[in-house]
N, C-alpha and C positions, 0 to 999 in steps of 0.2 A: 499547472504548468505543463505536465505531461499531456493533458488533453488538448491544450492549445497548440503545443508543438506537433502533436499528431494531426490536428486539423490543418496546420500549415503544410505538413508533408502530404496529406491527402489532396489538398488543393493543388500543390505543385505536381503531383502525380497525374492529376486530371487536366493539367495544362491551364489552370486558371489562377488568378491572384487570390490570396487570402484576404477576405474583407474584415475590417475591424468589427463589424456587426457579427461576423462568424465567431470571433473570439469572445465577444460579449455573450453570445448564445451558449458557447461551450462553458464559460465560467458560470453562467446562470444554471446550466444543467448540472455541473459539478457541485455547486453549492446546494442546489435543490436536492440532489441525490444524497449528499452527505447529511443534510438536515433531516430529510425524510427517513434515511436509513437509520440514523441515530434515534429519532423519535419512535418510529415504528419498531425498529430492532430492539430497543430497550424494553418496550412493552412485550413484544413477541418472545424475547429471550426469557423474561420472567415467567411467562405462561408456559413455554415449552419446557423449561427446566423444572418448574413446579410439577408439571405432568410427568416428566421423566423420573422424578423422585418417587413416584408411586409405582413405577414399573419394576418388576423383578428381572432385571437383565444386567449383564456386565458390558462394559465398553461404551456406555451411552454418552459419557462426557466427551470423549474424543470424537465419536461419530457425530454428535450434535454440533460440536465446535467446527468440525470440517464442513458439515452441511451448511452452517451459517456462512462460512467463508466462501464456499463454492457458490452458494445461492446468491449472495450479494455480488460476487464477481460476475455471475451470469446476468443479473439485473443491470449492473453497471455497463456491461457489454451491450445489452439490449437497448439502452438509452443513448448509446454512442460514446461512452466513456471507456477508458482502458480498464480491463478487469482488475488491475492492481488497486484501483480506486475502491472497488467493492471489497477487496481483501482488507484494505486499510480500514474501511468502515466497520467490517466485522470485528477487527481488533478493538475498535472503540466501543462496540456494542457488548462484547462478551466480558461482562463484569463478574469478578469472582463472587460477589455477593449473590448473584443470580443462581449460581450452581453450587453454593456452599452446602446446602442441604443434601444435594445429590452426592457430593464428595464425602460428606459425613456418613451417609447411609451405605455407600459402596466401598468406602475406604480407598478410593482412587486418588492418585496423585493429581497435582495441578495440571492444567491444560499444557502449559509450557513444558512440563516434565514429560507428559504423555506424547508430545510432539517431537521430542528429541530424537528418537530412533528414525522417525519419518524424515525429519529435516536433515539428519546426518546422511541419509541416502539421497534425498531429492535436491538439496542445495547444490552439490557438485554437478548433478545432471542438469539443473537449470543453467548454471554458469557455462557449462560446455555447450549446451544447445543454443543458448543466446549468443555465445561467442562464435559458433559455427554459422549462425544466421547473419552475422554482420559482414557487409561487403566492404572489405578493407580498402579497395581501390577508391572509394569515396573520400577517404582521408588523404588522398594525394592532391586534392584540390585545396588551394590556399584559403579560399573562403570558408570551407568546412572547418579547417584547423583554426582559423581565426575565430569563428563562431564558437567552437568548442572551448577555446581559451577564454573568451568572454564569459561563457556560461560557468566555467570552472572558477574564474575570479569572482563573479557575482555570487555564486553559491558559497564560496569560502568566506567572503565578506559578510554575506547574509547570516551565516552560522555564527560568526564572531559577534555581530550586532545582537543576535538573539541571546548569546551568552551573557550580554550585559544585563539581561533581565534576571540573572541569578543573584540573589541578595544574601545568600548564606555566608556567614562570616568565615573567612579563610578559604573560600572556594576558589579554585584555579579556573578563572573564566576562559583563559586561552585553551586549557585542556578540554573544558566543556565544549567550546566552539569547535575544536578539532575533532572531538568525539562525535559531533553531529554530522560530520561529513560522511556521506553514505559509503558503504562498502563496495558499491559498484553495481548492484542489481538494477537500480533505476537507471543508472548511466548506460547499462547494456540495453535496457529497453529503449532508451532514447536513440542509441546508436543503431539498434535494429530498425 
């Protein structure tokens, strides 16, 4: 969705209408990228972490995880997708089983634990920079506010529909659906 909306905005910035064929091309690129990143990334992740287990160095787990994230973000940008798509793919690729031997040898914590100090610093910076980049005058147009309302409603309904797929006994589907509503980072990217 982010890639299609970005395509619509780019077409509008260039003074031309967005063609449905353009949307199909963007969706095909996004699906192709995700499938390719997962297939190649799963293989590459196993190989890289197996090799890293043999090295006598500290901090490899965090360094390699960040390299995967930034590398896939770069590739996503090169094929015309938002870099966040590459970061998402990296999250799908980095399987704990691939780096379990490295963690065992080095005694390092899990990637999410290693990322905590970095995210504690960078997440607020991201939100501030994204917020500063948003042109708030655009929200003064009724059409933009209407479109934002439609997107918000569609996203909220979509999350609730997805929550219906939870079959665990006693699960609060409403809470699960509400929990899937994003914290705002993707919304800020859209707004920017």
